[in-house]
C-alpha positions as CSV (number, residue, x, y, z in Angstrom):
1,M,13.9,91.7,24.1
2,S,11.1,89.3,25.1
3,A,11.5,85.6,24.9
4,L,10.0,83.6,22.0
5,I,7.2,81.2,23.0
6,L,5.9,78.4,20.9
7,A,2.5,77.1,21.9
8,V,1.2,73.8,20.5
9,N,-2.3,72.6,21.2
10,P,-3.0,69.1,19.9
11,G,-6.8,68.5,19.8
12,S,-9.0,65.6,18.7
13,T,-9.7,67.0,15.2
14,S,-6.9,69.5,14.7
15,T,-3.5,70.8,16.0
16,K,-3.1,74.5,16.6
17,G,0.1,76.3,17.0
18,A,1.2,79.9,17.7
19,L,4.4,81.8,18.0
20,F,4.6,84.7,20.4
21,R,7.3,87.2,21.3
22,G,6.3,88.0,24.9
23,D,2.5,88.7,24.7
24,Q,2.6,89.6,21.0
25,L,1.2,87.0,18.5
26,L,3.6,86.6,15.6
27,K,2.2,83.6,13.7
28,E,-0.8,81.3,14.2
29,I,-1.6,78.0,12.4
30,N,-4.3,75.4,12.4
31,C,-3.8,71.9,10.9
32,P,-7.0,70.0,10.7
33,H,-6.9,66.2,10.7
34,T,-9.3,64.1,8.7
35,D,-11.1,61.1,10.3
36,A,-9.0,58.8,8.0
37,E,-5.7,60.3,9.3
38,I,-6.8,59.8,12.9
39,R,-8.0,56.2,12.3
40,A,-4.7,55.4,10.6
41,C,-2.9,56.0,13.9
42,G,-4.8,53.2,15.6
43,S,-4.5,54.5,19.1
44,L,-3.4,57.6,21.1
45,S,0.1,56.1,21.4
46,G,0.2,55.5,17.7
47,Q,-0.3,59.3,17.1
48,T,2.9,60.1,18.9
49,G,5.1,58.0,16.6
50,L,6.7,56.4,19.7
51,S,4.9,53.1,19.6
Protein backbone atom coordinates (compact mmCIF):
# COMPACT_ATOMS: atom_id res chain seq x y z
CA MET A 1 0.00 0.00 0.00
CA SER A 2 1.27 3.50 -0.87
CA ALA A 3 2.01 6.12 1.74
CA LEU A 4 -0.45 8.91 2.51
CA ILE A 5 0.89 12.34 1.60
CA LEU A 6 -0.59 15.62 2.87
CA ALA A 7 0.44 18.64 0.83
CA VAL A 8 -0.27 22.16 2.15
CA ASN A 9 0.36 25.27 0.06
CA PRO A 10 -0.12 28.52 2.02
CA GLY A 11 -0.41 31.39 -0.43
CA SER A 12 -0.94 35.12 -0.14
CA THR A 13 -4.73 34.98 -0.69
CA SER A 14 -5.62 31.33 0.00
CA THR A 15 -4.37 28.08 1.46
CA LYS A 16 -4.65 24.95 -0.64
CA GLY A 17 -4.38 21.41 0.60
CA ALA A 18 -4.44 17.96 -0.95
CA LEU A 19 -4.32 14.39 0.29
CA PHE A 20 -2.66 11.77 -1.89
CA ARG A 21 -2.18 8.03 -1.65
CA GLY A 22 0.97 7.60 -3.69
CA ASP A 23 0.27 9.60 -6.86
CA GLN A 24 -3.54 9.31 -6.60
CA LEU A 25 -5.38 12.46 -5.46
CA LEU A 26 -7.89 11.58 -2.74
CA LYS A 27 -9.10 15.02 -1.61
CA GLU A 28 -8.35 18.62 -2.49
CA ILE A 29 -9.41 21.81 -0.69
CA ASN A 30 -9.03 25.55 -1.21
CA CYS A 31 -9.52 27.99 1.69
CA PRO A 32 -9.59 31.60 0.47
CA HIS A 33 -8.60 34.36 2.90
CA THR A 34 -10.24 37.78 2.82
CA ASP A 35 -8.20 40.97 2.99
CA ALA A 36 -9.66 41.63 6.45
CA GLU A 37 -8.50 38.22 7.73
CA ILE A 38 -4.99 38.81 6.41
CA ARG A 39 -4.80 42.37 7.83
CA ALA A 40 -5.96 41.07 11.23
CA CYS A 41 -2.75 39.02 11.48
CA GLY A 42 -0.64 42.17 11.33
CA SER A 43 2.49 40.47 10.02
CA LEU A 44 3.75 37.23 8.54
CA SER A 45 4.76 36.02 11.99
CA GLY A 46 1.28 36.91 13.24
CA GLN A 47 -0.19 34.49 10.72
CA THR A 48 1.66 31.57 12.27
CA GLY A 49 0.12 32.00 15.70
CA LEU A 50 3.62 31.77 17.21
CA SER A 51 4.18 35.47 17.84
